[in-house]
GUPASE-429349 format. One line per field, with one value per residue (C-alpha): residue number from 1; residue in three letters; x, y, z. Coordinates in steps of 0.02 Angstrom, whole numbers, padded with zeros to 5 digits. Each point is the difference from the previous one (the first is absolute). Layout:
! residues N
pos: c(NUM  ...)
code: c(ALA  ...)
X: c(X  ...)
Y: c(Y  ...)
Z: c(Z  ...)
***
This chain:
! residues 342
pos: c(1  2  3  4  5  6  7  8  9  10  11  12  13  14  15  16  17  18  19  20  21  22  23  24  25  26  27  28  29  30  31  32  33  34  35  36  37  38  39  40  41  42  43  44  45  46  47  48  49  50  51  52  53  54  55  56  57  58  59  60  61  62  63  64  65  66  67  68  69  70  71  72  73  74  75  76  77  78  79  80  81  82  83  84  85  86  87  88  89  90  91  92  93  94  95  96  97  98  99  100  101  102  103  104  105  106  107  108  109  110  111  112  113  114  115  116  117  118  119  120  121  122  123  124  125  126  127  128  129  130  131  132  133  134  135  136  137  138  139  140  141  142  143  144  145  146  147  148  149  150  151  152  153  154  155  156  157  158  159  160  161  162  163  164  165  166  167  168  169  170  171  172  173  174  175  176  177  178  179  180  181  182  183  184  185  186  187  188  189  190  191  192  193  194  195  196  197  198  199  200  201  202  203  204  205  206  207  208  209  210  211  212  213  214  215  216  217  218  219  220  221  222  223  224  225  226  227  228  229  230  231  232  233  234  235  236  237  238  239  240  241  242  243  244  245  246  247  248  249  250  251  252  253  254  255  256  257  258  259  260  261  262  263  264  265  266  267  268  269  270  271  272  273  274  275  276  277  278  279  280  281  282  283  284  285  286  287  288  289  290  291  292  293  294  295  296  297  298  299  300  301  302  303  304  305  306  307  308  309  310  311  312  313  314  315  316  317  318  319  320  321  322  323  324  325  326  327  328  329  330  331  332  333  334  335  336  337  338  339  340  341  342)
code: c(MET  LYS  TYR  ARG  VAL  GLY  MET  MET  LEU  LEU  ALA  ALA  TRP  LEU  ALA  LEU  CYS  VAL  LEU  PRO  VAL  TYR  ALA  MET  ALA  LYS  ASP  ALA  SER  PHE  SER  LEU  SER  ILE  SER  ASN  HIS  ALA  SER  MET  LYS  GLY  ASN  GLN  VAL  VAL  VAL  THR  VAL  THR  GLY  THR  ASP  LEU  THR  ASP  VAL  TYR  GLY  PHE  GLU  ILE  ASN  LEU  LYS  TYR  ASP  LYS  ASN  LYS  LEU  LEU  TYR  LYS  LYS  SER  ALA  SER  LEU  LEU  GLN  GLY  PHE  SER  VAL  PRO  ILE  ALA  PRO  GLU  ASP  GLY  LEU  VAL  VAL  PHE  ALA  HIS  THR  LYS  VAL  GLY  LYS  VAL  VAL  GLY  LEU  SER  GLY  LYS  VAL  GLU  LEU  ALA  ALA  VAL  THR  PHE  GLU  VAL  ILE  GLY  ASN  HIS  THR  GLU  LYS  SER  THR  ILE  GLU  LEU  THR  ARG  VAL  LYS  LEU  VAL  LYS  SER  ASP  LEU  THR  ASP  THR  VAL  VAL  LYS  PRO  ARG  THR  LYS  VAL  ASP  ILE  ALA  VAL  GLN  ALA  ALA  GLY  SER  SER  GLY  THR  PHE  LYS  ASP  ILE  ALA  GLY  HIS  TRP  ALA  LYS  GLU  GLY  ILE  GLU  ARG  ALA  VAL  ASN  MET  GLY  PHE  VAL  SER  GLY  TYR  GLY  ASP  GLY  THR  PHE  ARG  PRO  ASP  LEU  LYS  ILE  THR  ARG  ALA  GLU  PHE  VAL  VAL  MET  THR  ALA  ARG  ALA  PHE  ASP  PHE  GLU  ALA  LYS  GLY  GLY  MET  THR  LEU  ASN  PHE  SER  ASP  VAL  ASP  LYS  ILE  PRO  VAL  TRP  ALA  ARG  SER  TYR  ILE  ALA  GLU  THR  GLU  GLN  ALA  GLY  LEU  ILE  LYS  GLY  TYR  ALA  ASP  GLY  SER  PHE  ARG  PRO  ASN  GLN  LEU  ILE  SER  ARG  SER  GLU  MET  ALA  VAL  LEU  ILE  MET  ARG  LEU  TYR  ASP  GLY  GLU  LEU  ASN  PRO  ASN  ALA  LYS  VAL  SER  PHE  ALA  ASP  LYS  GLN  HIS  ILE  LYS  PRO  TRP  ALA  LEU  PRO  SER  VAL  ALA  ALA  ALA  ALA  ASP  LEU  GLY  ILE  ILE  LYS  GLY  LYS  ASN  GLY  ASN  ARG  PHE  ALA  PRO  THR  ASP  PRO  ALA  THR  ARG  ALA  GLU  ALA  THR  ILE  MET  LEU  LEU  ARG  LEU  ILE  ASP  ALA  LYS  LYS)
X: c(00000  00141  00089  -00164  -00021  00191  -00036  -00146  00084  00153  -00106  -00095  00157  00067  -00158  -00007  00167  -00052  00077  00105  00134  00168  00161  00045  -00011  00055  00175  -00065  00017  -00053  00060  -00047  00123  -00056  00090  -00024  -00030  -00033  -00120  -00126  -00157  00012  00143  00000  00058  00044  -00024  00082  -00059  00150  -00018  00144  00032  -00141  -00031  -00091  -00106  -00109  -00127  -00023  -00121  00051  -00109  00073  -00093  00019  -00081  -00107  -00005  00196  00037  -00087  00031  00073  00045  00078  00127  00107  00152  -00024  -00052  -00188  -00165  -00042  -00159  -00006  -00168  -00071  00030  -00148  -00003  00185  00055  00093  -00012  00124  00008  00118  00024  00124  -00073  00026  00105  00139  00085  -00053  00131  00106  00126  -00008  -00136  -00056  -00185  -00084  00031  -00155  00008  -00101  -00006  00007  -00159  -00060  00109  00015  00169  -00003  00056  -00102  00013  -00006  -00035  00028  -00154  -00012  00093  -00072  00132  -00048  00121  00008  -00113  -00131  00018  00006  00057  -00063  00122  -00044  00176  -00075  00149  -00006  00098  -00018  -00006  00033  -00124  00049  -00107  00082  -00130  -00062  00051  00109  00098  00177  00114  00149  -00075  -00041  00089  00055  -00019  -00111  -00112  -00160  00030  00042  -00157  -00103  00090  -00039  -00182  00003  00070  00145  00138  00008  00110  00089  -00064  00099  -00107  00128  00001  00183  -00014  00189  00035  00060  -00119  00035  -00059  -00113  -00082  -00019  -00089  -00121  -00041  -00041  -00104  -00099  -00020  -00069  -00094  00062  -00107  00074  -00037  00036  00143  00113  00185  00169  00131  00135  00159  00005  -00174  00052  00069  -00170  -00078  -00158  -00111  00054  -00021  -00186  00023  00158  -00087  -00147  00109  00113  -00164  -00058  00165  00061  00158  00138  00162  00179  00099  00050  -00183  -00004  -00120  00109  -00135  00105  00101  -00042  -00098  00080  -00092  00033  -00077  -00142  -00038  -00002  -00129  -00102  -00006  -00049  -00148  -00043  -00003  00040  00107  00178  00116  00162  00089  -00073  00111  00003  00059  00077  00180  00055  -00085  00154  -00007  -00173  00021  -00079  -00127  -00073  00016  -00176  -00087  00086  -00037  -00182  -00023  00085  -00118  -00150  00069  00000  00183  00102  00185  00100  00105  00088  -00124  00076  -00098  00127  -00047  00096  -00050  -00117  -00168  -00080  -00167  -00067  00067  -00088  -00154  -00008  00045  -00146  -00118  00053  -00015  -00179  -00044  00076  -00100  -00170)
Y: c(00004  00123  -00038  00035  00158  00046  -00036  00107  00143  00002  -00007  00145  00097  -00031  00054  00161  00061  00121  00168  00089  -00090  00048  -00032  -00144  -00133  00114  -00086  -00171  -00144  -00183  -00173  -00175  -00144  -00190  -00155  -00101  00063  -00168  -00124  -00144  -00061  -00008  00112  00155  00167  00150  00180  00137  00174  00132  00187  00111  00183  -00004  00134  -00013  -00140  -00038  -00121  -00066  -00103  -00097  -00079  -00149  -00060  -00177  -00145  -00102  -00142  -00016  00057  -00041  00139  -00078  00137  00168  00065  00143  00008  00168  00048  00033  -00069  -00098  -00036  -00120  00024  -00148  00002  00032  -00032  -00009  00157  -00015  00151  00006  00140  00039  00140  00051  00013  00145  00162  -00061  00075  -00077  -00105  00091  -00057  -00183  -00111  -00172  00028  -00169  -00184  -00082  -00187  -00092  -00173  -00051  -00091  -00075  -00065  00145  00017  00190  00139  00072  00189  00078  00191  00123  00116  00119  00054  00116  00088  00076  00114  00018  00162  -00105  00085  -00133  -00017  -00128  -00072  -00105  -00082  -00128  -00100  -00182  -00170  -00158  -00190  -00109  -00144  -00177  -00146  -00157  -00131  00000  00080  -00143  -00046  00053  -00070  -00034  -00109  -00154  -00139  00113  -00062  00147  00003  -00036  00111  00141  -00025  00001  00156  00095  -00053  00068  00164  00024  -00039  00042  -00032  00115  00075  -00125  -00141  -00072  -00021  -00013  -00122  -00010  00181  00063  00112  00168  00054  00122  -00127  -00127  00129  00047  -00182  -00019  00162  -00078  -00173  00056  00162  00138  00143  00166  00136  00190  00080  -00139  00041  -00082  00047  -00107  00103  -00059  00026  00091  -00175  -00085  -00032  00115  -00149  -00087  00142  -00017  -00181  00018  00141  -00118  -00138  00098  00079  -00177  -00036  -00123  00062  00102  00089  -00028  00074  00153  00038  -00062  -00121  -00046  -00038  -00057  -00129  -00177  -00076  -00151  -00161  00040  00180  -00078  -00129  00150  00093  -00148  -00051  00181  -00024  -00162  00083  -00144  -00027  -00035  -00115  00101  -00167  -00090  -00116  -00052  -00157  00081  -00048  00177  00055  00071  00130  00059  00162  00011  00137  -00115  -00171  00008  00049  -00131  -00125  00048  00013  -00169  -00085  00077  -00069  00175  -00014  -00156  -00025  -00014  -00144  -00079  00060  00174  00150  00118  00151  00135  -00050  00124  -00058  -00028  00056  -00183  -00032  00161  -00053  -00166  00049  00136  -00137  -00115  00146  00028  -00177  -00006  00143  -00084)
Z: c(-00006  00053  -00162  -00113  00104  -00034  -00186  -00005  00100  -00121  -00153  00057  00051  -00176  -00095  00112  -00039  -00134  00055  -00147  -00098  00053  -00109  00103  -00139  -00143  -00021  00082  -00110  00024  -00052  00006  00022  -00011  00080  -00156  -00175  -00071  00086  -00013  00076  00187  00017  00110  -00055  00119  -00070  00096  -00019  00035  00004  -00037  00053  00124  00121  00174  -00049  00160  -00095  -00172  -00099  -00164  -00133  -00096  -00152  -00053  -00119  00119  -00123  00002  00188  00164  00139  00156  00121  00019  00140  00041  00114  00049  00179  00014  -00051  -00158  -00090  -00152  -00070  -00090  -00188  -00120  -00185  -00010  00108  00156  00129  00138  00133  00140  00121  00139  00176  00121  -00020  -00102  -00163  -00160  -00116  -00119  -00142  -00072  00083  -00022  00025  -00012  -00063  -00083  -00026  -00150  -00052  -00177  -00051  -00166  -00144  -00095  -00104  -00031  00113  00147  00044  00173  -00001  00136  -00059  00147  00167  00128  00113  00158  00099  00186  -00005  -00096  -00159  -00153  -00163  -00136  -00129  -00151  -00043  -00127  00058  -00069  00020  -00105  00047  -00138  00053  -00063  -00008  00083  -00022  00175  00155  00063  -00154  -00043  -00126  00121  00131  -00091  00102  00141  00177  00053  -00163  00092  00135  -00101  -00106  00167  00073  -00174  00010  00177  -00060  00112  -00136  -00182  -00154  -00115  -00158  -00109  00059  00115  00199  00022  00146  00032  00005  00166  00092  00084  00173  -00080  -00123  00158  00100  -00148  -00023  00187  00007  -00153  00064  00167  -00058  00123  00003  -00052  00112  -00003  00082  -00039  00005  -00040  00135  -00084  -00024  -00193  -00038  -00167  -00058  00030  -00174  -00015  -00042  00163  00123  00057  00019  00108  00102  00029  00053  00113  00083  00035  00094  -00118  -00072  00079  -00076  00045  00146  -00111  -00031  -00175  -00081  -00156  -00117  -00145  00094  -00029  00139  00086  00052  00184  -00023  -00094  00142  00135  -00104  -00029  00197  00039  -00119  00084  00163  00112  00146  -00043  00110  00022  00050  -00163  -00090  -00179  -00093  -00156  -00053  00006  00156  00064  -00126  00057  00088  00180  -00054  -00135  00091  00095  -00157  -00116  00133  00006  -00178  -00030  00132  -00087  -00170  -00075  -00036  -00052  -00030  -00163  -00062  00139  00123  -00003  00043  -00078  00106  -00079  -00189  -00088  -00020  -00168  -00063  -00003  00189  00055  -00087  00081  00177  -00012  -00056  00131  00138  -00079  00028  00173  00060  -00058)
***
């Protein structure tokens, strides 16, 4: 009830900002960036709206137009402090509003305003266009400006037969699980029709996969406090913020997140057991042949995940704690976690 009231108040506030237009946005410009310019059915794409040369932006409303026959709207989020309202899309138009709260100065310069997630639907083989048709900017004195940038970005939509079919997983040990995960919507392939199951996965990529698998809800006012936030890919920021907000990920001692660093099997086991939310035995033991190489900070999680059947050893009953995880391994471990939590 409070959320609905808040939505109504924010919508009314933005609608009532009809004071004379100032030169705030005369030189402002807007751009769209996309996580994947080539995609296929079942894939998710994240479109980020960025404003440049902004001045004292206290609140804003953006309008994105998309082809509802090719794309399904999933969610909108902003990492900016304040209160956000994603308005239910209607006839291929997404409206997203956000405002700061209290007596604070507005944002200036270059600002990532919002990230909007879509899922590719249908089997169309032509491009799909997303267009930023309108932006309303509100200053801290409640004067406003409306800009119609008409900025566009294209997605090359490619058919892949079905959402779970990739040309490079035939005979792969994880084929069945990959197809299941794709149909569940938390992993996707590449625009060339491949999944690349043996490709090593980064910390950012695994967190995005995890956030999709467990459908974390985006909330307004999320922030990323890592010292290397500028190195976090735009398409991953809202997912990482949601996962951090849920208390599932932490940075390193120097305050960094290291998004492009390959995630190790030990790190993946720790995150998976945080998701499982079970009690860990600090004195746990494992039977892996290379158990002496498992770090103390990871051992309780590795032991618990092994007991649950979520992780298994490699050749020679090795856990290989420092080995980078692959896309296939990450997919299968998340599926086993989902099953274990049922």
